N, C-alpha and C positions, 0 to 999 in steps of 0.2 A: 327235324333235327338235321343240321348240316353234316354231311358225310365226307370223310377224308379217306382216300385209299392210300395206304402206306406200302410201297413196293421196295423190298430190299431182300437180298438172299441171306442175310445174317439174322437168325431168329432173335438174338438179343437186341439188335437194333430195332426190329419191328416191335418187339414187346415193349421196350422202353418208350418209343415214340407213341405207340398206340395208347399205352397206359397214361402218359402225360396228356395227350390230346383228349382222352376220355374224361380226365379230371377237369379239363378246360371246357367241357360241355359238348364235345364233338362225338359223333358216332364214327367208328373207324372200321375199315376193312383192311385185310392184309393179303399180300401176294408175295411169293418168293422168287418169281421169275416173270419175264416179259409176257409169255403167253397167258399165264394166269391173270396177269394184270389186264390184258386186253379183254379177256372173258368177263372180268368183273366190271370193267368200264361199260361194256355193252349191256350186261344184265342188271347192274345195280345203279348205273348212272350217278356216280359220286359227284360232289360239288367241287372237289379239288383232289389232285393226286400229288403225293410226295414220292418222287421217283429217283431211285439210285441209278446212276449211269452204268456201273459195273455189275451187270446181271449175267447169269449163265444163259446160254442159248441166245434168245432175242434180247439184245442189250437195251439200256435205257434210251439211247439216242434213237434206235429204231422204233421203240414204243412212242417216243415223243413225236417222231415223224408221222407215225400211224395215227396218233390222236389229232394232229394238226390237219390232216387230210379230211377229218370228219367233224371236228368241233373246235370250239374255243375254250374247252375245259382248262381251267388254270392248272399249271404245272410248276411245282417247286422241285428243282433238281438237288440231289445229294451227290456231292463230288468229293474225291480225295484231294488233299492239299496240292498235289503236283499235277492235277489234270486241267490246267488252264486251257489248253487247246480244246478239250472236250467241252468245257464250260462255254467257250465261245461258240462252238458248233451247236450246242444245246440252245443257247439264246437265239442263234440265227434260225433254228428250227421253230422257235416260238415259245420256249419256256419263259415263264413270267419272273422267275427268281431262282436263286440257288443258295444253298447252305453248304459250307465246306466242313468235311469231317476232320477231326472230331468236333462235334457241335454241342451246344447247350439245348436240351429239350425246351427250355423256356424261350430261347431265341427262336427256335423253329416254330413254336406255337404262336409267337408274335408275328412271324412272317406269314403264317397261315391266315391269321386274322386280318393282317394288312392286305394281303392279296385278295381275300374274299371281299373285304370292304370296298376295295378299289374296283373290283370287277362287278360288284352288285350295285354300286351307287349310280344313281341317275341324276344329273344336274337338274335343278328346278328352273333355272333360267337359261336362256339362249339354247332351247332344246334342239333347234335346227339352225346350222350354220351353212351358208351357201357362198361359194366363191367361184364364179363362172360355172364351169362344169363339174366342180367338186362340191358334194353335199355331205355334211356330217350331221347325222340325226342322233342326238344324245338319248332321246326317249327309247329308241329301238336299238341303239348302239350299232347302227349301220352306216357305212360310208359308200357313197355312189360316185363314180367317175364317168362322166359322159353317159349317165343313165344306167351304167352297169354296176352291180353290187361288187364290192371288193371284199375278199376274205382277210380280215385282220384278226390277229390275236387280241386278247383282252388288253394286254399292256400296250400293244401298238395303237389300239384305239384310244386308250387313256392318254398316251403321249401326244398323238395328233390332236385330240380334242383340247388338251391343255394348251398347246402352242397356238391353235387356231382361235381360242378364246382371247388370246393376247397378241393380236396381229402386230408384226413388226417389232415386238418387244424381244430383246435378247436375253436368253437365260443361260447361265453356266450349267455345266454338267451337275455340279453339286445342287444347284437350285432345282433342276429337273428331277434329280433323285429324291429330293424332299417333297416336291410338288406332285410327282406322279407315283413314285414308289412308296412314299409315305414315311421315309426316315432319312436322316442326314448321312448320305454317302456310306450307308451300311454295306453296300456292295462296291466293288470296283466300278468306278464311273465309266469304264469302258463299256459297261452294259448299255449306257445311253447311246454311245457311238454305234453299237450293233443294232439297236432298235431304230435309230435314225436311218441307217443304211438300208434296213429292211423296208422301212416306210417309203424311202425314195424309190426302191425297186417297184413299189406298187402304185405310187401316185404321181411319179414324175415321168414325163415323156422320154427324157434322157437322164437316167439316174446319175451319171457322172457329171452332168451339168445341171444341177437342180435349180428350179425357178420358184419352188414353193418352200421347201425346207432348206434354208440357206445356212451355211457355216460362216460365223463371224470369227475369223481367225484370232486365236488368243483369248477369246471370250466364251463363245458357246454357239447356240443355235437360235434361229428365229423363223417364224412362219410369215411368208410374204403373200398377201392375198392377190 
């Protein structure tokens, strides 16, 4: 059974989210603070974490940073409506999605299913894409540059693989939201910009002058082999 760890310092939020996810067929774990969350990540190895940013002690951003140093565990952030700066930082740290409070439990469950589906899916065709010294292996979800393995988050891999499977084709942010995240601009499409910037820092020799992930001004992005 797929396990989701719900981390929030408000008991009523944890209770509602856990109850709804349980009804949707997920096993749930709960933590009220960052240190308890880290303990459960290590001991229970959940499949996804729903992580509130505003936690006592070790906050959600610190937990997200800690997770990304160790694994590609999918992370969905819970944020207050006015925490745009924290959302951007969370996405830059490697969070896969975010939901703004107050939120619908049904919407959150849909986001959980979408993120899990995207991170678990393995394309049946073009399992290995090679472009000079860049190799993208869909079967193992690994990316190598010059023979060295790169540490990408699940969503960074999905975005790179999607663009690389359509070389030179330009995609708008809305199209990338639909093709990679799985829903039509349900998030602020600035999410795409953040992920592109992070990918450039990992696969480009000079991120400020990208030669693989190009911006087509006024349109979107494309992968240039």
